[in-house]
N, C-alpha and C positions, 0 to 999 in steps of 0.2 A: 770347646764347649761341650762336645758330645760326651766327655768323662764327668761333667759336673752333675749330670741326672742318672739315676739308677733306673736301668731299663728291666721291667718285669716281664719275664717270659714263662709262658706256660706251654709244656710239651706234653702231647698225648700220643702214646706209642707203646704196643705190648711187645715189641721186639727187645727183650732184655739186652742182648749183647749190642745192638745197633744204638739203643739209647744211652748205654753206657759209654760209647765212642763219642756221641754227640755231647753228652754231658761234660766229659773230660775236655774236650774241644772248646766247649763254651767257657769252662773255667779259665782259660787264657785270656778272657776279657775281664778287665777289672771294673766293668760298671754294669755287671749283670747280675740280677736275682733269678735264679732259675729253679723250676718246680717241675718234676716229670710225674704224669698220671699215666695209667694204662687203659682206662675205658672212657668212651664219651660221657657216660653218666657221671664219673669223677670230674671230667673237664668242664661240664656245664654247672656243676656245683661250685667249681673253683673260680668262676667268672666274677663272684662277688668279690675277689681280691683285686679287680680292676687291672689285669695284665696290660702291657703295652703291645706285646706280640704273643701270637699263638702258632705253635709249629704243630701242625696236624699231619698224622699217619692217615694215607688215604684208605687203608684196609684195617679197620678195627673189627673186633668180634660183634659189637653192638650197633654200629652205624659205620656208613662209608663217608668218604670225604665231602662228597656233595651233599650229603644230608646234614652234616656237621657245619659246612660253610653256610648253607640255607638258614640253619638255625642260629648259628652266630651272628649273622647279618641281622636278623630280628632283634636279638637280645642286646648286643653291643656292636654297633657298625664302626666305632672308633678303633676296635683291636685290628691290628695288622695280621692276617693270617697268611702262614707259609706252609704250604703242603709238601710232604715228603712220601715218595710213592716209588714201588718196584715197577709200576706200569709205564710202558713206552708209548702206549696206544695213543694216537693223536687225538682221538676224540675225547678220550678221558682227560687229556691235558687242557683242550679247549673248554670243556665243560667246567673243570676246577676253575679256570679263568673267568669264565662267565659268572660264576657264582661268587666271584669276589677275592680269589687267591692272589695275594701280592707276588708271589714266586712258586713255580712248581719245581722242585729238586729230585732228581733220581736218587735213589738209594744205591749208592756204589762207593768206591773207595775216595771219591772225590767230594763226597757229599758233605763232610764236616767241614773242609776248606771253603766250599761253595757257601754253606750257611753262615760261617764266621764273616765271609765278606759282605753278605747280605746284611748281618746284624750290625757290622760297622758302618754300612752306608746308612741304614735307618736310623743309626744312633743320632746322626746330624740331624735328620728330619724330625726325629722325636724330641731332640734338644730344642729345636727351634719351637716346636707345639708346645713343650712343657714351659718354655720361656712366656709364650703368649696367654697359657693358662695361668701362669703366675701374675701376669699383668692383669688378666681379666679379673682374678681373684682380688688383686689390689684394688682395681677400680669399683668391684662388688663392695668390698669392706669400706672404701671411701664414701660411697653412696648409701651404706646401710643406715637406716634410721635418719635418713636426709642429712647426714654429717657433711655433705658437700655444699649444702645451703646454709649460709652463716646467717644467724640472726634470732633474736629473742622477743621481737615485737608482736603484738596481738595480730596485726596485719599478717604477718609471715605464718604465724601459728594457726590462722584460719585456713592458709593455703595447705599446711600440713595435714590439718584435720580432712579437707577435701580429698587430699591425695590418698590418705589411708583407705577412705572409703571405696576408692576405684582402683588401687594398685593391682588387685588381682581379679578384676571384673573384665572380661572380654567384651568391651565396648569402646567405640572412638572416644577419644579425649579431645576437645578444643581448647587450648591454652591462649589465653588473651593477655595483653599487656603492652606497655610502650617499648620502644627499643631499649635494650640494654637492661631490662630488668631481670632477666636470666630464665626465660621460658625454656630454653634448651636444657638448663640444668634441672628443671622441674621434669621435663620429658625424660631425662637420663635417670633421675631418682625413681621415677614411676616404674621405668624398665628394671633397674638393678634391685628393686624392692619387690619385684614380683617373680612368679614361678618362672618367668622367661629368662630370668637373670644370667644364665649361662649361654644363652642363645645370642643371636647377633643384635646389636641396636645400631641401626644404620640412619644417619642425619642427612637430609638433602635440603639445602636452601633453594627453594624454588625460584626466588628472585635473582640468585646468582648465576643461574644457568640460561644460556641463550636459547630464545624461544624454539628454534629449529632443531635443539638438540634435547629437550626437556623430555620428549615422548620414548626416545631410545635410552635415555638416562633412567627414566622409570622402569620402563617395560622390556629394555633390551632389544636385541635383534639377531637375526640369523645373516650368515654370510649372504653377500649380494643382495640384502634388503634394499639398498640405496647405493649410488655411486659413493665409493670409499668404504664401503662396509666390506672389509677384506677378512673378516672372520666373525664367528659368533660372539655376542657379548651379553653377559648376564645383567639384567637392569637391577635397581635397587628394590624393587618388590621381591624379586626372586633371592636377592642376596640378604634380604631380611626375614625370609621365611622362617616360620617357628619362634622369631623374636619381635622386634619392634622396629617399624619404620616410622621416623619423624619427619614430617614435611612441614618446614619452617617457611614463613611469609606466604601461607597458601592463598592469600588475598591476591598475591601477584600473578597466579596462573591463568594462563589464556583460556578464555571461554569455551573454545572447542576442545581443548584438552580436558577441560572440567568435565564434560559429557563422558569422555573415556574413563576418567577417573571415578566418576559415579557409577558406571557398569562395573568396574573392577570390584568396587566396594560392594556392590549389591549381589555379584555372581562368586565372589571370592576365588576368581580364576584370572589368569592373564594368558596372552597369547603374544610372543615376541614378534617384533616388526618383520615382516617377511616369511613368518612361520605358520603353520597350521596346527601345531600341537598345543593343546591348552594345559596349563600348569595350575595346579591347585595351590591356593594360598592359605596359610594360617598365621600370617604375621598380624600383629596388632597395629592399627594406624593412630597415630597421635598427630594433630596439627597444631600450629601456631599461626598467630597473627597480630600485627600491631594495628591492624585497621579494625573499624566496626564492620565485620562481616554482614550484619543486617542491613546496615545502611548501603553497603555494596550490592546487596540483592536488590534494594529499591532502586538503586541508580542504574540497575541492569547490568553491572560488572561481575556479578557473581550469581551462580544458579541457585534458585530457592530450594529445589530438591538436594542438591549437593550440601547446601548449608544445614539443613534439618538432619543429613545422613552423618555429617561430621560433628554436630554439637550434641552427641549423645551425652556428655558430661562436660560443663564447662568449669575450668579453673581460670581466674583472673588473677594476674601476679600484680601486686600492688607496686606503684612507683616508689622510688627510693625515699622521696619526700614524705610519703604516708608512713613510712617504717621507723620514724622517730629516732630513738638511740641506736638502732641497728646500723646507722650511719657510722658512729663511732667504733662499733664492734668490727664492721666491715673494713674501716680504715686501718684498725690495729692488725688485722688479720693479714691485709694486702701488704702492709709495711713489713711485717714479720717475714712473710712468704718471700717478698723481694728481696729483702736483706740476706736471707738465708741464701738465695739462688745466686745472688750477685756477690756473696762472701764480703758483705759490708756489715759494719758494726750496726746493731739494731738501734734505733732513735725511739725517742718518746714523742708524743704528740702533745704540745702546749694547750693549756687551757683557751688561749686566745684562737689557736687554729681550730680547736673543737667547736667554739662559739661561731666562727666564720663557716664551718661546714653545715652547722646546724641551721644556719640562717639562709643558706643558699638553695636555688630551687632545683637543681640537678637535673636538667633537660636530657643529659645523656644517661641518667640513673646509674646503676652499679658499674656498668662499664666506664663512665666517666669517672667515678670515684676511684676506681682502679689505676686508670691512667694518671690521675691527678696526684694520687699518694705516691706512685713509683716517681714521678717527675719531682716531686717534693723532695722525696729522699735524697736526689741527685743534686738539687738546688742548695739544700741546706748545708751551711757550714757549721752548724752548731750540732750537739748531741740530741736536740730535739727539733721538731719539725715547728716553726713558727708561723703564725697567720700570714706574713708576708711570703712565705715559701709556697703558697698554695696559688696555683695559677688555673683559673677555671676555664671551662668552655667558652663562657661569654666573652671573657678577656682574650682567649685565643682569636676568636672572629674578630676583634676590635683591633 
């Protein structure tokens, strides 16, 4: 996999003979794009080329290694720096590593061999990173202009209009709607159509996490914070920093934890369990609930102040029954996707099946439609899905 992607390397060194040796050595690698510069000024201008690795001479005429590493971290922290130096001073080595150097290589007869070994090791890491970036770009493309949300009804178009108003506004969003309506898809689309799209999208189903684990799941913990905490753990808030944290089924959160969540949202800081260090947060928080949270407030199950903090902007996702002909559009989409995935010949949906779908109540909404269509494809013995091939949730229960 490491040869699949080209590794872009910038090297800055004013030692002509040494640079020539390194250049010739790197040509032995078939997946390297190498560029040599001689001053720090040239190096920082060349960062626009988005290199993967920077090879930095510690002693340059216009800046030293520490200064370059410090500035590089500010400009692009994703570039991997390798420092080359003739200094064996332990303090210099330690300082270079403190400033972010990935490796510190001495300028000697073994430098080229050591550098090639490092690049080969890094190529595996960079290949995985580029695979993840490619997957992320694919997800961004799928969610661009809400492509992942299938439908053309007035009800879903109203949702799109609301999403457009808030996708780049830094305020909490509460997504409401029945189970199976696609609330997480709405949250994903908000994230991937915002300025945060290349930062993490982290989804947490509050109802699916045991009550005694939800606090450490959200906020993380330090080693020894409680029995069984054998190491430090990063919580979901920290994991989503600079991106979006989606808290699904927020109405199921314990009332005591709601108090801590409110404080985090107000202060924009967290402290891991068992720790003293506060961590600043810049993630956007999107929540969702299938419950009427205002009724939960009146019943004493949900904090009123937290409710008003979360519902900065409300998007209500309509039930499938309210979306009219979207039922047919979604059914055809699910059938096509399922047939392609399972390598089954694509079927048509008969007029009788369409009529039956349009008259059904859809208590499980889009999620139920998807399951029903996939089941119907397997049940059907014909090149088209007939009304008798449709097995609905109500029939399953009976």
